C-alpha positions as CSV (number, residue, x, y, z in Angstrom):
1,X,0.0,0.0,0.0
2,X,1.4,3.4,-0.9
3,X,2.5,5.6,1.9
4,X,1.5,9.2,2.0
5,X,4.5,11.4,2.8
6,X,4.4,15.1,3.7
7,X,7.0,17.8,4.2
8,X,7.4,19.3,7.7
9,X,5.4,22.6,7.7
10,X,6.0,24.9,10.6
11,X,3.8,27.9,9.8
12,X,1.3,29.0,12.5
13,X,-2.2,27.8,11.7
14,X,-1.2,24.8,9.7
15,X,-1.4,22.2,12.6
16,X,-5.2,22.3,12.5
17,X,-5.2,21.7,8.8
18,X,-2.9,18.8,9.1
19,X,-5.1,17.2,11.7
20,X,-8.1,17.4,9.4
21,X,-5.9,16.1,6.5
22,X,-4.7,13.2,8.6
23,X,-8.2,12.2,9.4
24,X,-9.1,12.4,5.7
25,X,-6.1,10.2,4.9
26,X,-7.1,7.7,7.5
27,X,-10.4,7.1,5.8
28,X,-8.7,7.1,2.4
29,X,-6.2,4.5,3.5
30,X,-9.0,2.3,4.8
31,X,-10.8,2.6,1.5
32,X,-7.6,1.7,-0.4
33,X,-7.1,-1.3,1.8
34,X,-10.6,-2.5,1.2
35,X,-10.9,-1.6,-2.4
36,X,-7.3,-2.1,-3.5
37,X,-7.5,0.8,-6.0
38,X,-5.7,4.1,-5.6
39,X,-8.2,5.8,-7.9
40,X,-11.1,4.9,-5.5
41,X,-8.9,6.0,-2.6
42,X,-8.3,9.4,-4.2
43,X,-12.0,9.9,-4.9
44,X,-12.7,9.6,-1.2
45,X,-9.8,11.9,-0.3
46,X,-11.0,14.6,-2.7
47,X,-14.5,14.4,-1.6
48,X,-13.6,14.9,2.1
49,X,-11.2,17.9,1.9
50,X,-9.6,20.5,-0.2
51,X,-6.1,19.9,-1.5
52,X,-2.9,21.6,-0.3
53,X,0.7,21.1,-1.2
54,X,3.4,22.3,1.1
55,X,0.6,24.0,3.1
56,X,-0.5,26.0,0.1
57,X,-4.1,25.6,-0.8
58,X,-4.7,24.7,-4.5
59,X,-7.7,25.7,-6.5
60,X,-9.9,23.0,-7.9
61,X,-8.3,22.8,-11.4
62,X,-4.8,22.4,-10.0
63,X,-6.0,20.0,-7.3
64,X,-7.6,17.8,-10.0
65,X,-4.2,17.9,-11.9
66,X,-2.5,16.5,-8.8
67,X,-5.2,13.8,-8.6
68,X,-4.5,12.9,-12.2
69,X,-0.8,12.7,-11.5
70,X,-1.4,10.3,-8.6
71,X,-3.8,8.2,-10.6
72,X,-1.4,8.0,-13.5
73,X,1.6,7.1,-11.4
74,X,-0.4,5.0,-8.9
75,X,1.7,6.8,-6.2
76,X,1.0,9.7,-3.9
77,X,2.8,12.9,-4.5
78,X,5.9,13.2,-2.3
79,X,6.7,16.7,-1.0
80,X,10.3,17.4,0.0
81,X,11.8,20.6,1.5
82,X,15.5,21.3,0.9
83,X,16.9,24.6,2.2
84,X,20.1,23.9,0.2
85,X,18.3,23.7,-3.2
86,X,19.8,26.3,-5.5
87,X,16.6,27.0,-7.2
88,X,13.0,27.7,-6.2
89,X,11.8,24.2,-6.9
90,X,12.3,21.1,-9.0
91,X,10.6,17.8,-9.8
92,X,11.4,14.2,-10.6
93,X,10.2,10.7,-10.3
94,X,11.7,8.0,-8.1
95,X,12.6,4.6,-9.3
96,X,9.3,3.2,-8.1
97,X,7.4,5.9,-10.0
98,X,6.7,8.2,-7.1
99,X,6.3,11.8,-8.3
100,X,8.4,14.2,-6.3
101,X,8.3,18.0,-5.9
102,X,11.1,19.7,-4.0
103,X,11.2,23.3,-3.0
104,X,13.6,25.6,-1.2
105,X,11.5,26.7,1.8
106,X,13.1,30.2,1.8
107,X,12.2,31.0,-1.8
108,X,9.9,28.3,-3.2
109,X,7.0,28.0,-0.9
110,X,4.7,30.0,-3.2
111,X,1.7,29.1,-5.2
112,X,3.5,30.0,-8.5
113,X,6.4,27.7,-7.8
114,X,4.3,24.8,-6.7
115,X,1.9,25.0,-9.6
116,X,4.8,25.4,-12.0
117,X,6.4,22.1,-10.7
118,X,3.0,20.3,-10.8
119,X,2.7,21.2,-14.5
120,X,6.2,19.8,-15.2
121,X,5.3,16.5,-13.5
122,X,2.1,16.3,-15.5
123,X,4.0,17.0,-18.7
124,X,6.3,14.0,-18.0
125,X,3.3,11.8,-17.4
126,X,1.9,13.0,-20.7
127,X,5.0,11.9,-22.5
128,X,7.0,15.0,-22.8
129,X,10.7,14.2,-22.8
130,X,13.2,14.8,-20.0
131,X,16.5,16.4,-21.2
132,X,19.1,13.8,-20.5
133,X,22.9,13.9,-21.1
134,X,26.0,11.9,-20.8
135,X,28.3,12.6,-17.8
136,X,31.5,12.3,-19.8
137,X,33.5,14.4,-20.5
138,X,32.9,16.3,-17.2
139,X,32.5,19.7,-19.0
140,X,29.5,18.2,-20.8
141,X,27.5,18.2,-17.6
142,X,27.8,21.9,-17.1
143,X,27.0,22.8,-20.7
144,X,24.0,20.4,-20.9
145,X,22.5,21.6,-17.7
146,X,22.9,25.2,-18.8
147,X,21.3,24.6,-22.3
148,X,18.5,22.5,-20.7
149,X,17.6,25.2,-18.2
150,X,17.9,28.2,-20.6
151,X,16.6,26.8,-23.8
152,X,14.6,23.5,-23.5
153,X,12.8,24.6,-20.3
154,X,11.9,27.9,-21.9
155,X,10.1,26.1,-24.7
156,X,8.3,24.0,-22.2
157,X,7.4,27.1,-20.3
158,X,6.0,28.7,-23.4
159,X,3.6,25.7,-23.5
160,X,2.5,25.7,-19.9
161,X,2.6,29.4,-18.9
162,X,-0.6,30.3,-20.7
163,X,-2.3,27.4,-19.0
164,X,-1.1,28.6,-15.6
165,X,-2.3,32.1,-16.3
166,X,-5.7,30.7,-17.3
167,X,-5.9,29.3,-13.7
168,X,-5.1,32.7,-12.2
169,X,-1.4,32.0,-11.5
170,X,1.2,34.4,-12.9
171,X,4.3,32.3,-13.6
172,X,6.8,34.9,-14.7
173,X,6.8,37.3,-11.7
174,X,10.2,36.3,-10.5
175,X,11.6,36.4,-14.1
176,X,10.3,40.0,-14.5
177,X,11.8,41.1,-11.2
178,X,15.2,39.7,-12.2
179,X,15.0,41.3,-15.6
180,X,14.1,44.7,-14.2
181,X,17.0,44.5,-11.6
182,X,19.4,43.6,-14.4
183,X,18.4,46.6,-16.5
184,X,18.6,48.9,-13.6
185,X,22.1,47.5,-12.7
186,X,23.1,47.7,-16.4
187,X,24.2,44.1,-16.5
188,X,22.9,40.5,-16.1
189,X,24.1,38.7,-13.0
190,X,25.7,35.3,-13.3
191,X,26.3,35.7,-17.0
192,X,28.1,32.6,-18.4
193,X,31.6,33.6,-19.3
194,X,32.2,30.8,-21.8
195,X,29.0,31.4,-23.8
196,X,28.4,35.1,-23.1
197,X,27.0,35.7,-26.6
198,X,24.6,32.8,-26.3
199,X,23.6,33.7,-22.7
200,X,22.6,37.2,-23.8
201,X,20.6,35.7,-26.7
202,X,18.9,33.2,-24.4
203,X,18.0,35.9,-21.9
204,X,16.2,37.9,-24.6
205,X,14.7,34.7,-26.0
206,X,13.2,34.0,-22.6
207,X,11.7,37.5,-22.4
208,X,10.2,37.2,-25.9
209,X,8.4,33.9,-25.0
210,X,7.5,33.8,-21.4
211,X,7.5,37.3,-19.8
212,X,3.9,38.5,-20.2
213,X,4.7,42.2,-20.4
214,X,4.9,44.0,-23.8
215,X,6.2,47.2,-22.2
216,X,9.0,45.4,-20.4
217,X,9.9,43.5,-23.6
218,X,10.2,46.9,-25.5
219,X,12.4,48.3,-22.7
220,X,14.6,45.3,-22.8
221,X,15.0,45.5,-26.6
222,X,16.0,49.1,-26.4
223,X,18.5,48.3,-23.6
224,X,20.1,45.7,-25.9
225,X,20.3,48.2,-28.8
226,X,22.0,50.7,-26.5
227,X,24.5,48.1,-25.5
228,X,25.3,47.3,-29.1
229,X,23.7,43.8,-28.9
230,X,22.0,44.0,-32.3
231,X,23.0,40.6,-33.5
232,X,21.8,39.1,-30.3
233,X,18.3,40.7,-30.9
234,X,18.2,39.2,-34.4
235,X,19.1,35.7,-33.3
236,X,16.7,35.8,-30.2
237,X,13.9,37.0,-32.5
238,X,14.6,34.2,-35.0
239,X,14.5,31.6,-32.3
240,X,11.3,33.0,-30.7
241,X,9.6,33.2,-34.1
242,X,10.6,29.6,-34.8
243,X,8.9,28.5,-31.6
244,X,5.7,30.5,-32.2
245,X,5.4,29.4,-35.8
246,X,6.2,25.8,-35.0
247,X,3.7,25.9,-32.2
248,X,4.8,22.7,-30.6
249,X,2.0,20.8,-28.8
250,X,3.3,17.2,-28.7
251,X,6.5,15.7,-27.1
252,X,8.0,15.0,-30.5
253,X,7.3,18.5,-31.8
254,X,8.8,20.0,-28.7
255,X,12.1,18.1,-29.1
256,X,12.2,19.0,-32.8
257,X,11.7,22.7,-32.1
258,X,14.4,22.6,-29.4
259,X,16.8,21.0,-31.9
260,X,16.1,23.7,-34.5
261,X,16.5,26.4,-31.9
262,X,19.9,25.2,-30.6
263,X,21.3,25.0,-34.1
264,X,20.1,28.6,-34.8
265,X,21.8,29.7,-31.5
266,X,25.1,28.1,-32.4
267,X,25.0,28.7,-36.1
268,X,28.5,28.9,-37.6
269,X,29.9,27.4,-34.4
270,X,28.6,23.9,-34.1
271,X,25.8,21.6,-35.1
272,X,23.7,19.5,-32.7
273,X,21.9,16.3,-33.5
274,X,19.6,13.9,-31.6
275,X,21.8,11.0,-30.4
276,X,19.0,9.1,-28.7
277,X,15.3,9.2,-28.1
278,X,14.1,6.5,-25.7
279,X,12.2,5.8,-22.5
280,X,12.5,4.0,-19.2
281,X,10.0,2.5,-16.9
282,X,9.8,3.9,-13.4
283,X,7.2,1.9,-11.6
284,X,4.1,2.3,-13.7
285,X,5.4,5.6,-15.2
286,X,7.0,5.6,-18.7
287,X,9.5,8.4,-18.7
288,X,10.6,9.6,-22.2
289,X,14.0,11.2,-22.5
290,X,16.3,12.4,-25.3
291,X,20.1,13.0,-25.6
292,X,21.7,15.4,-28.0
293,X,25.1,15.0,-29.6
294,X,27.4,17.9,-30.1
295,X,29.3,17.9,-33.4
296,X,32.9,19.1,-33.1
297,X,33.2,22.9,-32.5
298,X,34.3,24.7,-35.6
299,X,37.9,25.8,-35.2
300,X,38.4,29.3,-33.6
301,X,34.7,29.8,-32.7
302,X,34.2,28.2,-29.3
303,X,33.1,30.6,-26.7
304,X,33.2,33.7,-29.0
């Protein structure tokens, strides 16, 4: 029988909620033991109480999404708190198929972060690919994590952010604040030194696709022009238009769009190909993944 696991929540006023939640879970567990079906168990759980994750109350639509995740994985959602996490939140599946959402309790205990991660978990269950990479050579890890976060994830966000907004959750608030701070400071923080040109292009690419603020987009473009980053604007626009015109909806379309974008980004420097598209079984969850292969860098171009 699956075990329900919760993060430790210390905010005032949550204890009473947990007491009610535990009572609901007790009856849900009894139902599961008698019926032997997690879908029936979840039905009773949903009927008896509202749903909260990390102590944050979810609206009905998001709560139903969590319910679908638990039905699809046949495991309860595991909530983990990690104060050392270097991002607001992340998600994964354990080897037995348990869906996991982790947050940094100092920065990630927000409705936007939690709903964001729920959407990513649901996308994995729906067959969208996880960006995988080989661990050799060591520098490959750094590059692949960087390109995954700044290019592939942005395309995924272009797909899910409108859905989040339709549910009353604004997903780009933190990105907007970071962008405004960078413009005011006159520079981007933590800009990748090796791929500075590509980093500047990807920052504007992100603005074009996921920051829902036309005025801020115009201000950012003007800032780029003043800094002399005209070529960066052209490439970012080409990539953003490619995503919009391709309008990826399926897992295969999303991977294909990513591959086209990365080859535009590194045009005249390198060419990338899909090395592998496969899947692995985690419990009852089929997780699709893809690996890209980097063709040799053209002489004299790396990092310029």
